[in-house]
N, C-alpha and C positions, 0 to 999 in steps of 0.2 A: 528538489521535488519538481514533479512534471507539471504540465498544464492541463487544463480540462480537455483539450482535443487529443490527448494522448491516453485516454481511458482504454483499458485492455481487459482481457480475460486471462486468468492464470494459466488456462490451457496453452497460451502462446509461449510459455516456457518449453513446451514439449520439443525435444530434439535440439535444444540449445545447450551449450556447454557453459557452465558457471565458473567464472574465473575469480570472484570476489563476493563476499557477503558482508553487508554492514547492518548493524542493529543499534538502534538508538533507544535504549530502554524498552518499554513495554508498548511503544506506539508507532514504531517505524522499522521496516526492513527493506533493505535494497540489495538487488541481486545484479552483480555486473556480469555480462555476458561476453562470450568471445567474439561475437559479431559486431561488438562496439555498441550495443544497447544496453540500458538498464531497465529492470523491473522494479517498481516500488510498491509496497503495501503499506498503507497507513490510514489513519482516521484523523480528520481535522475536528478537533474538539469544538462543541457548540454549548449553548447554555445549559440545558436540563438533561444532559446525557453523559454517558461515560462508555468509552470503547478502549479496549487495550488488549495486547497480546497476553493470553492467560497462561499458555504453556507451549513449549515445543517438545513433542513426542517422538520418540524413535531413534534419534541420534542428535548431535549438535549441529546447529547451522553451518559451521565451518566445515563439517564433513562432507558438504555438498561441493566445496571448491575442488574443481578439477573434474567433476562429474558432469556427464550428459544427462539431461532429463528425459526420462522415457515416458512419463506421463504426469500431468499436473491437473488437478480439478479442485473445484469449489463446492462444498455442500453446506447447508445451513439448517437450523432448527430454531423455531420461535416458541416463545412461551410468555407467561405472565408471572410476575412475582406474587408473594403473598399479600403485597400491598396494592396490588392492581397495576403496577408498572409493567412495560413492555421489556422483554429481553431476548436477545438473539445470540446464538452461538454460531460462528462461522468457522469452518474448517477448511484449510488449504493442504491438500494431499499432494506430496511431491515425491515421485519415485526415480531412482537411479539404478544402476546395475548393483550398487552396493548397499543402498540405504533407502528406507521409506520414511520420510518425515511428515509429521501432521502439525501444522501451525494452528492452534486453537485460540480464536479470538473471542471475547465476550464483550457484549454491549448491552446496557440498560438505559432506558429513558421513560419519561412520563407518557410517551406514545406519541408525541408530536415531533420528535426529532430522530434524525437517521442514526441507526446503529450499524451501518454498513461500513465495511473496510474498502477503501479505494484502492484500485489496482491500476498502474500506469506502466506503460511501456514506451520508451523514447530513445532516440538515438543521441549518443553524447559525442560531442566534438573533441573535447579535451578534458581530461580529469579535473583540471583545476577550474573548468568553466561549466560545471554541471548546472542544470536548470535549478533555481531556487524559487520556491513557491512562496508568494507574499500575499497579503489580503490588503485591499485598498481601504485606507482609513476614511475616505470620503463616502463611499456608497457600499463598502463592505462586500464587493464583488470578489469573488474567490473561486478557483485559484488564478494567479497571474504569474506567468513565467517571467521572472525578472531579467533573464538573460536576453529575452526577446523584446520586452516592453520597458520603456521609461515612464510611460503613462498608462493609466487604467484604461483598458479597451472599452469599458462600459461607460465611464464618466469623464474621461480624458484629463483626469487630475494627475499631477506627478506622483510617482510612487516614492 
């Protein structure tokens, strides 16, 4: 996973050719781009919240491989559950010549935690050395790009 300084907007996928798609359950998607960059969508779980990929609408993610993205955008709706908890639906709309896919993420919390999906865009050097996100066990600073840091940038403790 990427580091905090690689935050991006989904629209940065536009005019990029997708050469690979990787999904890990319902909480992580990575798009490999022809120009050597990757885009990741995921949510780092915290205490009293839950965020997950609820549905992929329109086609399979793998159908995007080999396609150039013509447009990519994010929309979201917020609401409240019957129990007074906060909930957010985040939609990522990705359109190519052949397919339009909507990634529907759902998040809920007690209102004190983020229900956002993180979007990162970063340059990869070699496929076997992709950035790996870790959390510092001392100060809980997150995220940390393990391929660039052997110590936490916030507290200088070893990772």
